[in-house]
Structures are given as C-alpha cells and as structure tokens.
C-alpha positions in Angstrom: 180.9 6.8 145.1 178.2 7.9 147.5 175.8 5.5 149.1 173.0 6.0 146.6 175.1 5.0 143.5 176.5 2.1 145.4 173.0 0.8 146.3 171.9 1.4 142.7 174.8 -0.7 141.4 174.1 -3.4 143.9 170.5 -3.6 142.9 171.4 -3.7 139.2 173.9 -6.6 139.8 171.3 -8.6 141.6 168.7 -7.9 138.9 171.0 -9.1 136.1 171.7 -12.4 137.7 168.0 -12.9 138.5 167.0 -12.0 135.0 169.1 -14.9 133.7 168.0 -17.3 136.4 164.3 -16.5 135.8 164.6 -16.8 132.0 163.9 -13.3 131.0 166.6 -13.5 128.4 168.5 -16.3 126.7 169.1 -17.8 123.2 165.5 -17.2 122.2 165.1 -13.8 123.9 168.5 -12.3 123.5 167.8 -8.8 124.6 165.7 -7.3 127.4 165.1 -4.0 129.1 165.2 -3.7 132.9 163.9 -0.9 135.1 164.8 -0.3 138.7 161.5 0.6 140.4 163.2 1.7 143.6 165.4 4.0 141.6 162.4 5.6 139.8 160.5 6.1 143.1 163.6 7.7 144.6 164.1 10.1 141.7 160.4 11.2 141.9 160.7 11.8 145.6 163.9 13.8 145.2 162.2 16.0 142.5 159.2 16.7 144.8 161.4 17.4 147.8 163.7 19.8 145.9 160.9 22.1 144.9 159.1 21.8 148.2 162.2 23.1 149.8 162.1 26.4 147.7 158.4 27.2 147.1 156.2 29.1 149.5 154.1 26.5 151.4 150.8 26.0 149.8 152.0 26.9 146.3 150.6 24.4 143.7 153.3 22.6 141.9 152.6 20.0 139.1 155.5 17.9 138.1 154.4 16.6 134.7 156.6 13.8 133.4 157.6 14.2 129.7 155.9 11.1 128.2 158.2 11.0 125.2 161.0 9.9 127.5 159.3 6.6 128.3 156.0 6.1 126.5 155.1 3.0 128.6 151.8 2.9 130.4 153.1 1.0 133.6 155.9 3.6 133.9 153.4 6.5 133.7 151.2 4.8 136.3 154.1 4.3 138.6 155.0 7.9 138.3 151.4 8.9 138.9 151.4 6.9 142.1 154.5 9.0 143.1 152.5 12.2 142.6 153.5 13.1 139.0 151.4 14.1 136.1 152.1 13.9 132.3 153.4 16.3 129.7 152.2 15.0 126.3 153.0 16.1 122.8 150.7 13.9 120.6 147.4 12.2 120.6 149.2 8.9 121.2 151.0 10.2 124.3 147.7 11.7 125.6 146.0 8.3 125.2 148.9 6.6 127.1 148.6 9.1 129.9 144.9 8.5 130.2 145.3 4.7 130.0 147.7 5.1 133.0 144.9 6.8 135.0 146.4 10.3 134.9 143.5 12.8 135.4 143.1 15.6 132.9 143.9 18.3 135.5 147.4 16.7 135.7 148.1 16.6 132.0 149.7 19.3 129.9 149.6 19.3 126.1 152.7 20.7 124.3 153.4 20.3 120.6 154.5 22.5 117.8 151.9 21.0 115.4 148.6 20.5 117.2 145.6 19.9 114.9 142.1 21.5 115.5 140.9 18.1 116.7 143.7 17.8 119.3 143.0 21.2 120.6 139.3 20.6 120.8 139.8 17.3 122.6 142.1 19.0 125.1 139.6 21.7 125.8 136.7 19.2 126.1 138.7 17.1 128.6 140.0 20.1 130.6 143.7 19.5 129.7 146.1 22.4 129.9 147.4 23.6 126.6 150.5 25.7 125.7 150.1 27.3 122.3 153.3 27.3 120.3 152.8 30.2 117.9 150.4 33.1 116.9 148.5 31.0 114.4 147.8 28.3 117.1 146.8 31.1 119.5 144.2 32.3 117.0 142.9 28.8 116.5 142.6 28.4 120.3 140.7 31.7 120.4 138.2 30.4 117.9 137.6 27.3 120.0 137.3 29.3 123.2 134.9 31.7 121.6 133.3 34.1 124.1 134.0 32.0 127.2 135.8 34.2 129.7 136.6 31.1 131.7 137.7 28.2 129.4 137.5 24.7 130.7 141.3 24.3 130.8 144.3 26.5 131.6 145.7 28.0 128.4 149.2 29.4 127.9 151.8 30.5 125.3 155.2 29.0 124.8 158.0 31.5 124.4 161.5 31.0 123.1 163.7 33.2 125.3 166.5 32.8 122.8 169.2 32.6 125.5 171.4 30.2 123.4 172.2 26.6 123.0 174.1 23.9 124.9 176.7 21.4 123.7 174.1 19.3 121.7 172.4 21.4 119.0 169.5 19.0 118.6 168.7 19.2 122.4 168.8 23.0 122.6 165.3 24.6 122.2 166.1 28.2 123.0 168.5 29.1 120.2 167.9 32.1 118.0 166.3 30.0 115.3 164.6 27.2 117.3 161.4 25.8 115.9 159.7 26.0 119.3 157.7 28.8 120.7 157.5 32.5 120.0 160.9 34.1 119.5 160.9 36.6 122.2 163.9 38.7 121.0 162.8 39.0 117.4 161.8 42.6 116.5 158.4 43.5 117.8 157.6 40.1 119.3 157.8 41.1 123.0 155.3 43.9 122.4 153.1 41.5 120.4 153.1 39.0 123.3 152.0 41.7 125.8 149.2 42.7 123.5 148.2 39.1 122.9 147.6 38.6 126.6 145.9 41.9 127.1 143.5 40.9 124.3 142.9 37.4 125.6 141.9 37.4 129.3 141.6 33.6 129.1 145.3 33.3 128.5 146.9 32.7 131.9 150.1 30.8 131.5 153.6 31.2 130.1 155.8 28.3 129.1 159.5 28.2 128.5 161.9 25.2 128.0 165.5 25.8 127.2 166.6 22.3 126.4 167.9 19.1 127.9 171.0 17.1 127.6 174.1 19.3 127.1 172.4 22.4 128.5 174.1 23.8 131.7 171.9 24.8 134.6 172.9 28.4 134.2 171.5 28.4 130.7 168.3 26.8 131.8 167.9 29.2 134.6 168.4 32.2 132.3 165.5 31.1 130.2 163.2 30.7 133.2 164.2 34.2 134.4 163.3 35.6 131.0 159.8 33.9 131.2 159.3 35.2 134.8 160.3 38.8 133.8 157.9 38.7 130.9 155.1 37.4 133.1 155.7 40.3 135.5 155.6 42.8 132.6 152.4 41.4 131.2 150.7 41.4 134.6 151.8 45.0 135.1 150.5 46.0 131.7 147.0 44.5 132.2 146.8 45.8 135.8 146.1 42.4 137.4 147.7 39.0 137.8 146.4 37.5 134.6 149.3 35.1 134.3 149.0 32.9 137.4 151.1 29.9 136.4 154.6 29.4 134.9 155.5 26.2 133.1 159.3 26.1 133.4 159.8 22.9 131.3 162.3 20.3 132.3 165.5 19.1 130.7 167.8 18.4 133.7 171.0 16.8 132.1 172.0 13.3 133.1 175.5 12.2 133.9 176.3 9.3 131.6 179.9 8.9 132.9 179.2 7.2 136.2 176.5 6.1 138.6 176.7 9.5 140.4 173.6 11.5 140.0 174.7 15.0 138.9 173.4 17.6 138.6 170.6 17.1 141.2 167.1 18.5 141.3 168.1 20.2 144.6 171.0 22.0 142.9 168.7 23.2 140.1 165.9 24.3 142.4 168.4 26.2 144.6 169.9 27.9 141.6 166.5 28.9 140.4 165.6 30.3 143.8 168.7 32.5 143.9 168.4 33.6 140.3 164.6 34.1 140.1 163.4 34.4 143.8 160.0 35.9 142.7 159.2 32.5 141.0 158.7 30.9 144.4 156.9 33.6 146.5 153.5 32.0 146.1 152.1 34.2 143.4 152.6 31.7 140.6 151.6 28.1 140.3 154.4 26.0 138.9 154.6 23.3 136.3 157.7 21.3 135.5 158.3 18.8 132.6 161.2 16.6 133.5 161.8 13.4 131.6 165.2 11.8 131.1 166.5 12.7 134.5 163.7 10.8 136.2 164.4 7.5 134.5 167.8 7.3 132.8 169.8 6.0 135.8 167.1 3.3 136.5 167.3 1.6 133.1 169.5 -1.2 131.8 169.5 -2.9 128.4 170.8 -6.4 128.7 171.9 -8.2 125.5 173.4 -11.6 124.6 176.7 -11.8 122.8 175.9 -14.0 119.8 179.4 -14.1 118.2 182.8 -12.7 118.7 185.4 -12.1 116.0 188.3 -9.9 115.0 188.9 -7.5 112.1 192.1 -5.6 111.6 193.3 -6.7 114.9 190.2 -5.3 116.7 188.0 -7.7 118.7 184.3 -7.3 117.9 181.4 -8.6 120.0 178.3 -9.0 118.0 175.3 -8.4 120.3 171.5 -8.0 120.0 171.5 -4.4 121.2 172.3 -1.8 118.5 170.7 1.1 116.6 167.2 -0.4 117.1 167.5 0.5 120.8 170.5 2.9 121.2 169.7 5.0 118.1 171.2 8.2 119.4 174.3 6.5 120.7 174.9 4.8 117.3 174.4 7.8 115.1 175.8 10.5 117.5 178.2 8.6 119.8 180.1 11.8 120.9 176.9 13.3 122.2 175.3 10.1 123.6 178.0 7.8 124.8 176.8 4.8 126.9 178.7 2.9 129.6 178.9 -0.8 128.9 179.3 -3.6 131.5 180.3 -7.2 130.8 178.7 -10.2 132.4 179.2 -13.9 131.9 176.4 -16.2 130.6 175.0 -16.6 134.1 174.8 -12.8 134.7 177.8 -12.5 136.9 180.2 -9.5 136.4 182.9 -10.6 134.1 186.7 -10.2 134.8 189.8 -11.3 133.0 191.7 -10.5 129.8 195.0 -8.6 129.6 197.1 -7.7 132.6 194.7 -5.0 133.7 191.7 -7.1 133.0 190.6 -5.1 130.0 190.7 -5.6 126.2 189.8 -2.8 123.8 186.9 -4.1 121.7 183.9 -3.0 119.6 180.4 -3.7 120.8 178.3 -4.2 117.7 174.6 -4.4 117.3 172.5 -6.7 115.0 171.5 -4.1 112.4 172.8 -4.6 108.8 175.0 -1.5 108.4 178.6 -1.0 109.3 178.1 1.8 111.7 175.9 -0.2 114.1 178.2 0.1 117.1 177.3 1.1 120.6 180.9 1.3 121.7 184.2 1.5 119.8 187.6 0.3 121.0 186.1 0.1 124.5 188.3 -1.5 127.2 186.2 -4.3 128.7 186.9 -7.8 130.0 187.3 -10.0 126.9 183.8 -11.1 125.7 183.0 -14.5 124.3 179.9 -15.9 122.7 177.1 -16.4 125.3 178.3 -13.6 127.5 176.0 -10.6 128.2 176.5 -6.9 127.8 174.7 -4.2 129.8 174.1 -0.8 128.4 173.6 1.6 131.4 171.6 4.7 131.9 169.0 3.6 129.3 165.8 4.1 131.3 164.7 7.1 129.3 164.2 7.1 125.5 166.0 3.8 124.8 163.0 1.6 125.7 160.1 3.3 124.0 161.7 5.0 120.9 162.4 1.9 119.0 164.1 2.2 115.6 162.5 -0.5 113.4 165.6 -1.1 111.1 165.7 -4.6 109.7 162.2 -5.2 111.2 163.9 -6.1 114.5 161.4 -6.7 117.2 160.9 -4.5 120.2 162.3 -6.2 123.3 160.4 -7.0 126.4 160.7 -4.6 129.3 160.5 -5.6 132.9 160.6 -3.6 136.1 162.4 -5.1 139.1 162.4 -4.7 142.9 165.7 -5.8 144.3 165.3 -4.2 147.8 164.2 -7.3 149.7 166.6 -8.2 152.5 166.3 -11.9 151.7 168.0 -11.3 148.3 164.9 -12.1 146.2 164.5 -10.1 143.0 160.9 -9.7 141.9 160.0 -8.7 138.3 156.9 -7.2 136.7 156.2 -7.0 133.0 156.1 -3.5 131.5 155.9 -4.6 127.9 155.8 -8.0 126.3 158.4 -8.8 123.6 157.1 -8.0 120.2 156.4 -11.1 118.1 157.3 -11.7 114.4 153.5 -12.0 113.7 153.0 -8.5 115.1 155.8 -7.1 112.9 154.1 -8.6 109.9 150.7 -7.3 110.8 151.8 -3.8 111.4 153.7 -3.9 108.1 150.6 -4.2 106.0 150.0 -7.9 105.8 146.2 -7.4 105.6 146.7 -5.4 102.5 149.3 -7.6 100.8 147.5 -7.6 97.4 146.5 -3.9 97.5 149.2 -2.6 95.2 149.0 -5.6 92.8 145.4 -5.0 92.2 146.0 -1.4 91.0 145.9 -1.0 87.2 
C-alpha cells in the first residue's frame, strides 16, 4: 500500500483501541460509528486541488457535497470549513445545510419532486435550483414571473442517456432513468434549445451519470454531452446564456482495500482531455460529490454478542446489520464490505486455523434470516465480547438508518488520531438514540387515537 492508506489504517487502529478505552462502546452501547476527521479533510483538499489543476485560474468552482451521503450537521460544517458547499434534495437536507452554516450561494437544490413551497423557498433564499422536467420548468417560470434576473441561478437537468454502470440502481443516465430530461428521445433536444431561448433567466445545465459502479469514461461521456448541448444553446441564442455547468458527482469508491482509487485527479485529468472547453474559463463549474469524500473515513464498530454454529458454519452475532448496512445486506454483490476483527480491548485479532483465518458469517441483530453483512468470510475466529469493524462506511451507512425492529440509531463520533503523542481525541457527531426517543417518534403521544375512532 502507498503511504496514505498506511497512515489511514494506523489512525483507524489507534481510534478503535481508544474508543474502547474511553467507553464509547461496550455492553450497554454495543455499536458506534467513527469518522476520521483527518481523512475527511484530506479528501476535500484532494478534490479542490484536482480541479484547481485543470481549470483556468479565476474560474469559479463550487464543490457542493451531496448531503444524502452523510446527513449530519457536524459533517456538513466540517466540509464547509474545508471550502465545500451542499447539494440538497429535500427540505430536510436544506435545513441541515443551513444549520451547518452553509450560505445560500453555496447550496444547490436537486430533486425530481420539488413542491411549489420548496421552489419558492429556494428562490426567496437565493439558492440555485436545477429543474428536473418540463412541468417543473413551467412552475419555476410562474414563480420567476417577469424578473429578467431571478434571485438565484436556475438550471435544467438533462439525462444524456449514455448508459448504465454495473449497479442499475446507481445509474442515472440510462435510457429510461427517472431523472432529468431525456436528451435523446425524439424532439427533446430541439425542445431544450427552445426552452432556453424562451427563458433568458435559465442559465445552467446539470448532468449526473451515476455513482458506484459507473466507470470514469461513462461519467465523462455524460459531461461531454452536457457541454456540447450548452455550446449549441449559446450558439442558438447568440450569447453565452448558459454560464455554468453542474457536472454532478458520483466518483466510485474502491471497497476492496484501503487504496483510494479512482482519484479526483484521475477524473479531472480525464475530463480535461475529453472536454477541454469545460475548463477554459467560460463556464462556472459545480460538482456534487458525496460517497467518495467520506466512505474511506468511516468505520462501524460493533460488539459480538454471541457466537454459534449452524450446519458447520461459525456465526458471529453482532449489533451491526441491516439497520446500518442496509445496502450490503440486501445487495451484497453490489455493496460488499470489508470486515476487521478486534478483541474486546480493541486490538487487532489473530489466531484460528493454520493461516489464522476461519470462514464465518457475520450476522446482524435484525430478526430476519438474511441479516448478514458477510457470508463465509475468512477472519480470525471470533468469540463473544470481540469487536468487528465494518470499513468504508463513512458515507450512507451512518445517516440512512433502517429502523427495522425499532433498533436505535448508534452514536457517531469523529476522531483525531494525528497527535504525535499517541492521544486520540473524539468529538460527538450524533448522540445515540434512546428508547424513549424511539417511542416518541412512533406515535406515543397519540396512543389512544385509533381506539377513539368509531
């Protein structure tokens, strides 16, 4: 491994031991999420540097973090401190971005189902909006009225229909994708050109090809299609009406090792060679990366409650399953996770068969048979009280909780393990959810409501 993954692994190992020593997990708190603050800062810096390397100096670039990847206010604030804005897709995500102190000029609203109230709020606040379809564009027009200069940048999302990657659910530029205006459908391209000509306040194009499972070449093809359309529209109206291109995000993450691949630099360099006009200073740029900024910096740490055997297969029953690793449990081929084994004190665990590994299932706490985060996985033999670490879980795994069995959301803590004296410092990102909170949000205040109906 290169030096960065080695340093990341070393920080992770120190943090696991410190989390146990400082009581962040134990018999009464059997699962916790950890975030490597140094890793997040490094990812943000690498993103900024990759695009600074390819754009004409002075070109405005907004890197808007996709809030859905980690809907946690302290994370959004940390990224804002590192120069990033927010891409939001709901009123809740917008509220989180604002709570983190992100200013409206650094927020972009994307969603396929925006209500009139959402659009009106965005316009009132001065938040950029990408319309998803012709009906929404008409709705925006009604809200803009006769204003030649609306209070926020407004754009249109196109679907370049360049194809899908290896994970259908993560591919947003297929022929029948629900997102954007299908550019290659009969008559649509001509409609888009007319739509811009008739709406001088429409100044952006947005395209997003997909995320995990999408190769860089596919992503680049979609951005090239958006750029070529922008050039066509500007030529048709006789001026540079489109002055900004939102090229989405979606850089895939390597879930097989600590190596960070592909890199932001590789993607930016490929974009420059494929779409050189994108970087010549005529267009402002917006990106919407999410998973790639956080995945490598996250770790779910869970206690092994019991071990047993069935059909000759060892099974470790832990407190991390479908409620956290939802995609991994239901689509393991597309979303495999690496698992590390630690002893009860948080030290890397060794032992077992001659090669130190025993194939075993890592089960979660949910009450259905398929709640497994790893099947027949070679690991040091686990015993009750040990810990398992689910790696690369910094994005989506912490804030998209699946409330099966009314299991509580775990506490999340950021850590700094860069001090030379070996000290690991923690900061709370989110408190563990209490049982009382679960009861309250499940309608306890209205317990007699149905009984009173006649």
